N, C-alpha and C positions, 0 to 999 in steps of 0.2 A: 745295554745288555747287562743282565744281573750276574753276580758272581756268588758262588756258594761253596763252602767246604763240605765235601762228602767223606764219610768215614769208610775205609776199605775193610770189608768183613770177610770172614771165611765162609765159603759155600762149598761143602764137600772138600775135594782136594784142590779146589780153585779159590780165587779171591774175587770179590766183586764189590760194587757200590749199590746202595739203594737210592733210587731216583724218587724224589718227592712226588706225591700224587698230583699236585697242582702243575708240575712240570710235565708229567705224563699226559694230563688232560690238555694243557695248552698246546703241546706239539703233536697231539694225536698219536702218541706212541702206542702200538698194539703189541705184536708178538716179537718183532725183531728190531734191532738197531744196527746200523752200519758203523764200524769203527774205522776211522781214518787217522793215519799217522801223518802229521804235518810237521813242517820245520818249527812251528810254534808250540806243538804239543799234540794232544789227542783231541779228536773231534768225534762226537757221537751224533748220528743223524737217524731219524726214524726211517724205516724202510716203508715206502708207500706202495699201496696196491694201485692198480690202474684206475680205480674208481675214486672220483672226487667227492668230498663231502658237500653238503649244501652250501656251507660257508665258502669253501674253496671254489666251487662252481660260480657262486655269485661274485666273488672277488675277481675271478678271471673274466667274467662277463662284463663287470663294471670297468675293467681296464681295456676292453675291446670296443673300439668306437663303432665298428660294423654291427656288433651285437646290440649296442645302445640304439643305433638308428633303427634296427629291426624291431626292438621292443617299443620304441616310440611310434612306429608305424602301426602297431597293433592296438594302441591306446584308444579308448573311447568306443563309440558305436557308429561312427561315421562310416558310410559305405557298406553297412551290413543289411540295408533294406528296411530296417525298422521305421525309419522316418517316413516311408511311403505307405505304411499300414494305415487302415481306416480305424482309428481308435475310438471314434464316436460310437460305433456299433457295440463295442465292448463295454464302454461306459454305460450305454443305455441298458444292456443286459444286466449289468450289476445293479443299476438303479431299480429295474423291474423286480429283481429278487427281493428287494426290501431288506429286511433284517436277516434273511437267510443268506448263507454264504454261497459261493458258486457251486459247491458240491452238495448243497441242500442242508447243511448242518445249521442248527440254531446258533446264533451268536449272542 
């Protein structure tokens, strides 16, 4: 955990601190922070909306073994019926077209 000294500055009749941009980006701080008073001092936490970012969603899915099993079951093209297709007819049609593409354009 990094430590940094922040200067307290006047903001109207109040006082506040400026949070560095890299910290704002790293923690996904948007419009609000939650201030918690603890026995050890003050703790600032970003207020999260109910919507997860792509990174947060992926992180949670990676930690969920059921989600991993589901993703693995969807891998590849097994059991999708493609292996039963007669691809010889498609290959012959392409060969008959010669230098023209399937849609009739010159290549």
